[in-house]
N, C-alpha and C positions, 0 to 999 in steps of 0.2 A: 504494500500500500504506500502511495506517495505521501511525503510529510513536508511540512514547511521547513525551510532551512534553519529556523531558530529552535526546532524540536530537540536536536542533538546538541548538547552543551558540553563545555570543557570543565572538568573538575580536576583539582590538583592538590597534592599534599606532599610534604617532605617524606623521604624514606623509600623503602622498596617492597612494602607489603600492604595488603588490604586494597579496598576500593575507595578512592577519595570521594568525599561527599561535599566538599567545599567548592561551590561554583565560582568561576572567575566573573564576578559581577560586571556589568557593562559590556559583556561580550558582544562583538559585532559580527564576527565570522570565525570559522575554524576550518581546518582541513587535515585529513589523515592521508598520507601518501605511503603505500606499501610497495616494495620493489623486490624482485628476485633476479639474480644474475642469470644469464643464459649461457650454459656451457655447451660448446659444440662437441658432438660425438659422431660426426659423419665418418663414413668410410668411403672408399673409392667406388663401391658398387652403386651408389646413389648419386644422381646429379643434383639433388636438393640437399641443403644442409639440414642436419638433424641436431636437436638441442634437448637438454635436460635442465631442470630447474637447479640452480645453484644457491649461493648465499642469499639470504633474505635480509632485508632492512626496512625500517620505517622512520618517518619523521611525522610529528604533529605540529601544527602551527595554529595560533589563535591571535586575533586582533580584538583588543578591548579598549574602552575609554580608560584613560589613565586614572588610577585610584592608588594613592600613596599612603593608605592607612597602615600604620606600623603594625606588623604581625599578620596582616591580611594576606590573602593568596598571592597577590601580585608581588608583595614584599617578600614572600617566601620564595618565589620564583627568582627574584633578583638575588636573594641571599644564596640560593643554590648555584646560580651563575657564578657569583663571586667566589663561593667556597668550593666549587667543583663537586657538590654533593648531588645524590640522586634524588629524583622526584617520581612520584607515582601519579599517572595521569589517566583519566577516564574521559572518553568522548562518547556520549550517548545519552540515554534517557533513564530516568527513575520513575516508578509509579507513585501513587499517592501514599503507599506504605514504605517508601524509600527502599524498594526492591528494584534491582536492575531489570529494565525491560529489554534493552538492546544496547549495544555499543562496543567500543574497543578499549581494552585495559592493558597498560604496559608500564614498564619502568624505563626511565631515560635520564638524560642529562640536558640541561638547559644550555643550548649552544649559541643562542643570540636573543637579545632584547633590543628592540629599536623603538625609540620614542619619537613621535611626530607632533610638533607643537606649531602649527601654522596660525599666523595672526588672524583673529576672527573666527577661528574653528575650534572645536573641542579637541583637546589633546588626546592622542591615541597611543597605544603601545602594542607592538607586535612581538610575540614570543615564539621561538622555535625550540623544539625539543626533539633530540635524536634518541631514538629507542635503542636500549642496550641489550634487550633480550627479546623474546617472542611477544607478539601481540595476541592477546586472547580476545576473540570476537564472540560476542553473545548475540544470537539472533532473536528477533521477536517471535513469539509463538503465534501461529496462524489463528485468526479469529474463527470461532466455532460457528458453523452455519446453523441458522434457525430452522 
């Protein structure tokens, strides 16, 4: 089922375990990019190149309105960048009982934070996280037919 772009939100917390439940308030957009290297395994008997899936990787990026509340999630991300510490990140949806509906969960390192402060515009911050282990994807359960 199609969803509005703001349904999947970014949640972040310091550390390497658990599912973060602190939303990056003021979120404007996010994206999850998953990749896999292609390893060529062709032999001379085929004129077409053949490949198998190799090393996998992922990055997560989010743009938010700048919020410099001390101890808040954006401040935690800034601290993780400066300290080189890990963050746990979840991009997805929770239901009304704070249970995961669907999304992507991983541990990573904050690799960049870029602030934009144009005159007359709301200040924004874009954060990039490079994933250091596998991404766990949880799919939404299909709706029951009536």
